[in-house]
C-alpha positions, 0 to 999 in steps of 0.5 A: 819682197816677194815678187808678183806673177812668179818672176824670179829672175833678178833683172841684173843676171838678164841684162849680164846674159845680154852683154855676153851675147853681145860680146861673143859676135863682137869679139869675134869681129876683132879677131877677124879684123886683127888679121887682115893687113892694115892697108885693107882694113878699111875696106873690110869695114866699109864692106861689112858696114854696107853688108849689115845695111843691106841685111837691115834693109832685106829684113825691112822689106820682107817685114813691109810685104809680109814675105815672112808671115805663113798666110796672106793678111793686112800690112802695116808699116815696117815695124809697127805692122797692125799696131794702131790699126787694131783697136782695142776693145774691138778686135772682133769687129777688126777680126771680123772685117779682114776675115772678109778681106782676106778669108778664114786664116790670115796672119798679120804682124803687131811689132815685133809679134806674129800672129794667126787669126782663124775665122773659120769653124773648120779651121778652128775645130782642127786647132781646138782638136789637136791640143793640148799635143799641138797648141796651148795657152801662151807660156805666161798664162801659167807663170801670171795664174800662179803668182797670184796664187790661181793657178787651176785646171783653166791655166793648166798644160799637159799631165797636169791639165789631164789629171784636174780634168778627170777629177773634176769632170764627173762634178758637172756631169749630165747626171750631176747637174739634174740631181744636185744642181737642178734643185739648187738652181731653181731655189736660187731663182725663185729667191731672186724672181721673189725680190724683183716683185717685192719691189713692185705693185701690181699696179705699172711695171715693176722698175729692176735697176740691177738686173746684172748685179742680181744674176751675179749673186744668183750664180754665185750661190749657185756654184757655191752650194754646188762645189762647196757645199755651203750658202754663203748668202750672196742674195741676201747681202753677205760677202759683197766684197767677194762679188765684187772681187770677183766681177773686177776678176772676170772684167779687168784681171783676166784680160790683163793677165792674158794680155800681157806683154811686158814681163819685166813690168814685174821685175824689180825695180820696175815692178814699183810701179807696175801695181795693178799686179799687186791689186790682182793678188791681192783680190785673189788673195781676198778670196783665197782665204774666204775659201781656205776657210771652206777647205779647213771646214772641210777638212775638220768634218771628214777627219771627224767622220762626219756622215752629212759631207756633201759628195761635191766638188771641194770634196773631189779636190780635198781627197785629191789633194791629201789631208796630210800634204804641205801648203803647196798643195793647199795652194793648188786645191785653193787655185783650183776653187778660185777657178771654178768660181770665178769662172762659173758665176760671172760668165754664166750671168753676163750670158743671162743678162745678154738673153733678157736684152734680146727678149726684151728687144725682140717681143715676138721671140719672148711672146712665143717663148712665153706661150710654150712655158705657160703651155707646156708640161714637165723639165724645162731642161728637156729640150724635146718638150721645150723645144724654142726655149733651147733654142734662145738659150742656144742663140744667145750663146752663139751671139754673146759667147763668154770668150770672143777669142782664144789666144794659143800658141804652137806647142812644138816645131813644124806644126801644120796649120791648113798647108803651112809649117807654123815654128813653135810658139807661133801666136795663133788667134781663134776668133770664136765670135767671128766665126760662127756670126760670119757663118750663121749671121749676127741677127737674134734668130732661134727659130733657126735652131728649130728648123730640120734643115737649116745649117744651125740645126744641123751644123751648130746643134748636131754637129757641135759647131757651136764654139762658145764652151770650145772644141775638142779635149779642152771644152768647157767642163762646166757646159752643162751646168751654164746651159741649165742655168740659163734655161732655168732662169730665162724659164722664170723670169719670162713665166713671171714678167713681161720684159 
């Protein structure tokens, strides 16, 4: 049986190693006691027992008082720490509440782990700028993604990431987005708007119950045409199983892979009960088969000398991984495409639905935006001609980033963070959402982006304090494409409908 998620070390080997580690100190203790005179052996055993007890109490005291943590923060019971107090699904609210009490940098214990939380923009930028030399994703991320065949740019580190980044960046630069992506987005948006208009009549409101689903299909069509050069017809009802797999991957699978804290759950015999990882692998495999078909057809087109082969991301990756390489590099090619297919669709659609929700909730903002769109001329991507449209998009990105937190770990010992030295593999959580909300407020206010002297305009827009796409060397490669999709979707929908 192939072990899921790449865990190939047998559990018996792990148990043998643990027994060996415990056996050495025991043998040393027996050797020491054998040299002690019989009349003093009992006293020595009592002294050792008392010393061990005192050391255990000392460790509990350091644990309870937080003296072994790099920064002050919330404290919980010994051993448990904040286990039970950190609410699953509401971690962002808890992080923000503790940041107000302890400041932008604090630490706490969670069972046997220690974590440092960053809720200040300056501190987060310091960490993100130091990637990948000082900070990397947690060790299990690459292993987990590789095990389900989805390892790519998102989970890569070090030189592998640098190489992939150099390859993929040109496919998403400003020129490529304006020349290739804009017509594709416009056509997909027009198709969705026509579908919505067909659901109603000229009298009364149109009730659209599938907004999120339709936005998902739109972004899938865009990303597939852009990176694969193929129209897979998601908006016309084709490949619905692929769309559902991607939705589940973003909402369920990705969080499971990133917060996996029980590696033994994938080792035989425990993996017989840990079926969720088999389900994740099955979904990735179904999408992988679809991508494999696209890859095969593209290789055949290249081999036949077809002049109509589009110069897209698939073309770049196929040429890099070579037509003659074996299945290992085919898997890398497929994993990278799967990364872009997933990250470039569901996340953008989720942000777009939040933007429509905010516009419906704030009718004054919606009316002001509609007035700008109906009176303005030129491309809606021109920030100077449509400043309020771009302000609305930037504001929803600030309040509803695709990733609320980013969990990293130190890549080497002695990493300095805010004056404290962290050991290797120390967990550092970047509270991206909290950092922007705590500094600039939690209310939807696009106007603040247009005030020349406002902090939002100066720091977020021009000072790159907008952390929604990350910061530093690993800023999101698809940032320009995502903004273009959001701007064009909002413009078309607000022009045609009143939300």
